[in-house]
N, C-alpha and C positions, 0 to 999 in steps of 0.2 A: 357435522363440522369434520372436515379430514383434519389426519392425524398425521403428523410431518415428524419425521427423525431427523434433527439436526448434527451435523458432526464439524467443529470447526478445531482449528490445530492451535489455536488460542482461546483463552479467556475473552470472549468479544466485550466486556466492559471493566473499566471506561473506556467509552470511544477516542482514545488520545493517541494511535498512530497506525497506521497504513490499515495493515489488516482488520484490526479490530475496528476503525471505523465502519466499513465494509459490512463487516459480517454483522455489527450490530444493527446496523440499518436493515438489513437483510431480514435478522429477526424479528425488528417490529414488524414490517410486514407479514411474515410469515406469522406471527402472533394474532395480526387484526384481521387474517383471513383463515385461520384453523386452531389446531391444538400443536403445539411443539413439546418434543422431548428434545432436550439439548445437551448432547453430551462433547466436553470438549478438554484439551490435553489443556495442563498448568505448569509453566514454566518458572514462576513466583508466587508466592503467597497472593491468595483471593481475599481480600480486604472483607469484611461484613458487609458493608453496603454494595459492593459489587455483587455478592451473592443474592442479597436482598432483590436489587434491581434486574437480574436474570429470573429471580422465582418469581416475580411479579407479572414475566413475558410467558412464563414457561410452564407446562403439564408438570415437567420434573427436569433435575438439572443434576447431571454428573460432574464434577472439575476434578481431573485426574490429575494429580501431579506427577511430574517428569522431574527424577534429579539429573541434575548436569551431568555428572561422570556416569552414570547408568546408561542416559541417554546417549551421550556418545560413544559408549563400550557396543550398545546396540547398533549405531549408525555404523560402527568398522565392520561388526559382523555382517551388516546387509550387504554392503559393500563386499565383504569377503566371498558370500555365494550370491552372488550377482545382482544385487539389488543396487539401490541409491542410498548414499547418504541418508536422504531426505526422507524415506520410508523407515530407515532406522530411527531418526530420529524423533517420530512420531509414532513410534510403534509402543503398544503398551498392553499388556496381557489384562491390565483390570479394566480397562476402558473395552475393553472386547466380550469380558464375562457381562461387565455392564449390559451392555447390547445386546449379547442373549438374552439375558433376563429379560429386559426391555421387550423383546421383538418376542420372546413366549406369552407374554402380558398381553401383548397392544396389537392389533393386524395395523400395520404403518399403511398410509396410501403411496408416499412418497419419503425418498432419503433425499437428503442433500448434504455434500462434503462440501468443505472451503478450500481443497488444494487437492492437485493431484496427488502428494503425497498419502492422502487418506482414503485412496482407490482400494487399498487393499481390503479395508473394514469393508468396503461394500461387495466384496467378492468371499466375503464368509458367508456359511450357509443360511444362516436364519437371516440375512439382508440381500442375498444376489436375486432374489426375484421380485424383491419390491423396486418399482421403477425409481430411476435414481436419476439425479441432476449433481454433476460435478463443475464448479464454481471456480474454474481454475485460474479466474483473475488475469495473471499475467502468463505468457508460456516461459514456464521458469526453464525449459533447455536451454532457449535460447540467452535467458538470464546468464546462465553458468556458460555458455559461450562467450558472451561479452564479457566478462570478468577473466576467461582465459585469454583475451586478446589484450588486456591490461596488465597482466601480471608475470611475472617471472617463474622458471622453475623452481623448486617443486610443485607450486601452487597452479601454475598453470596447467600442469598435467593432471591433477588432482581436480581440478574444473573442468578439464576435457572428460574425464571418465565421468562426472557427476554428470553433464552436461548428455553424455551418449546414454547411461542410465535411465534419467529422467523423460529423456525423450521416448526411450522406448515404454516406458509408463504413459505418457500422453497417448503415444500412438493405439495403446490398447483401450484406452477409455475410448476414444474416437466410433461410432456407431452402436455402442452397447449403452448407451444412456441416453435418456429423454433430451438433454442439453449438457453439452460441455460449453461453458460460459467464459467469454474471455472481457477485458474491460474498454475494448476499444476495436476498429475497424482494422489499424494497424495490426492489431495482436492476431486478432481472426484471417489475415493474410497470411500471416507465420504460420499459423497451428494449419490451415487449410494447406498451407504448401508441403508439408510433409505426412498428411493425413487424405482429405478427399473436400473436395468444394463443398462448403455449405456445413463443414463440421462443427463449425463454431458457431454460438451465437453471441451476440455483443450486447451488453448491459454496462452503459459506463457509469462512473461513478457521479458521486452528487456531493454536495455540501452543505453544511445547517446554516442558512441564510439567516437565520436569526440569533445564532450563538458567534458567527464569524460575521458580523455586521460594522460598518465604516462607524468612525468613533471620532468627537469630534475634540480632539486634543492638540497641544503643541508639539509639533515636530521637531525633533533635532537631528543634526549632518551625521545622520547613522545610515549605516547598512545591516538589514537584518538576512541572516541564514537561519532556516530552524530544519533541524532532523536528526532523526537517530544518528547517534556520532561513533556506534558502534558498526553500522552497515558500510560497506566499501565506498558504492556510491557517493554516499554522504561525506565521508572521512576524504575521498579523492576531491569531492568538491571544495571542501573547506580548506584542505592544503593547498590546491592548486589556485584557489583565488588568492588565499594569503600572502602564498610567497611567489606570485607571479604577478598578478594583478593590484594587489591593496596599495603596495610601496608606491606606484606611480600615482593613484588616485589620492593618496595621503598628501604626497608633496605639494598637489594640487590645491588641496583642501584640510590644513594641518589640525584643524578639531573637530575632523570626523571621525568615527567610531565606527569598526567593523565588528557587529555581533554575531556571538556564534553560539546555537539556543538548540539545545537536546540533549538529550541522556547519553552515558556513558562514553564518555570522550575517550576514543584512544589514546596511547602515548603520542603519536604523531600530530594529533589533535591538540593535546594538552600542550605540546611543545608551542603552537603557537601563540599561547599566552604570553610569550617574551617579544612577540613581534609588536613594534610602536603603535598604538592604536586598536589594536585585536584586544576586544572583550570577550573572551571565553567565560559564559555566564551560566552553561551547563544547563541541567535539568530546572525547570522552574514548573510550579502548578497549574500555570497559565501564561501561554504562551502571547496571547493577545496583545497584552502593554505593552512589551519588548515590538511588538511589531505594529502595531498602531503607531507608537512616536518616534519610529523610524523615517527615513524620509524615501527610502528606496528599499525593497525585499528582493534578494539577489538568490537565482538558483541556477550554479556552475554545475548543473550534472553533468560530466562526461558520461556516465554508464547510468542510462534510465530506460526501463522499461514500462508500459501502461501509463496509468492517469497518476500523474503526481497531486496527493492533496495538497501538499504545501503550496503549490501552485493555486487551486482552485480557495485556499482559504485567507492568502493574500487576497488574490481578486475580489473575494466577496467583500473585504475589510476596506475596498477601493483603495488599496494600494497602485504604486508605481512599481513594477517590475519589471527585473532584466531576466531573461530565461536563455539558457543552453537548448539548443535547437533540440539535442534526444529529449527533452522534456517536456515538448512540444510536440512530439509526435501524434501522441494521440489526442490530441485539442483540436478543435477547429477555429483558434486565434487567429487573429490576422496581426503580425506584426507590426507596428507602429501604428496600429490601430488601441489594441486591447493591451498592449504591454510591447519590449520591445525584446528583440533578439540580438543575442551575439555569439560569436565562434572561437574567435581568435582573441588574445590578450589584449590586443589594441583594439577590437570592436567593442570590448567589456569596458576599458578602460574609458575611450570615449562615449560610452554610451551610459555609464554613471555617472561620468563628470557632467556630462551634460544634464541630465536630470537635478542632481545635486544642485545647476547653476540655477534651475528655471523649475521654479514652484509651479506657473500655470501649466506647465506640461505635464507635470504629475499629477496634477489636479485632473486635466483631461484625459490620461493615462485611467487614474482610478474610478472616472465614472463609466467610461467605455468599460474597464473589466468587471466592475459589479451588472450594470446592465447583460453582459455575456454571461455572467453565472446565473443571474435571474433568468434568462432566456433558454439554457443549456442544461443547467447542472441541480436539477431541482430532484432530491433523492427518490421520491416515490416514481418521479415518469423515468428516471435512468435506469432504476431497478426491474421498470416492467414487465420487460421480455425474459427476464429470471423468474419474476413471480410469474409469469403465463407460462412456464415451461415446468414449474412445479405445481398449479392450478390448474391444468387445462380444460378449456371452453368443453362444455357438454355437447356432445353432441344432437343435433335436432331431432326432435321428437316424430 
């Protein structure tokens, strides 16, 4: 069996947020096809059950802790010497030592890295001659440019600098790997625009169709928004919706509730708890009951790249959604058929109020949404181009 070295910038279990979901499902597919050595960085304690789940899939697992203060010091140093903050944040001497030791013991057939920030590890002498695949997922340099456009100085300047440094890293990857993989055709077009045509391989995200299944329960006049609340796009979405659209919606539906669900709310998000009708739920062990009992799921992301797992999960649960266009750019959904799209505050108010008043329309959208993800977002099919780049077919005899 093939021997695969897989490097991830976070521990890929539990699959409860963005990058962990994709890395976990890829790990499962790698383990089904070969023997996997997993090296990952841990920015929080790793519970025993997480370690046990990873050990069951891998030959060896190294979870290397990265302290908050130390990693930001390394990030600042990386920026000082011409690198990116991202490279410094995920730099670890201990992980490098582990990889050198493994490479001395094992002849790896391929090495896979879960982001551009891990590319420097693949340039280490023990690994540089191993066929490599980098799962960029999103074009992070464009994300930083988006953040710069939505921010004021001095953050704007820092984001622009990070965008330039990360883009330099992304350019360096192109042509030097078996595949540089992104999550959507839209991301591929961005990557190809500053590298070369065909530089990017597309492998989109799936959704766990059994876990995120429709639930028969009584719905309430509630809206649900789910996301890590210390992440700028989610923070911006929650604050924008609660301040700009929610008061008008609640004026029409006084009994309605806006549920904000997710970990680590920032001060700006916590302040929304004082807005009438806003329920700052925060972190929960299982988001499904809060989503299932809501009438509508809202995704008012003005800053968004790639495929939004929160959209796929709500669609898999057959919920009626209203989504901002940036969060739909990577999907082939048809607004008005699978969900509703809204850009301006008035479009948001009209779309949400229309759904709150029309249970049949919510049901129609939910059924179509579930059918869409069943047809287009099964994990095994979605990741097949990425898996094929790691396990290329043998040449004919």
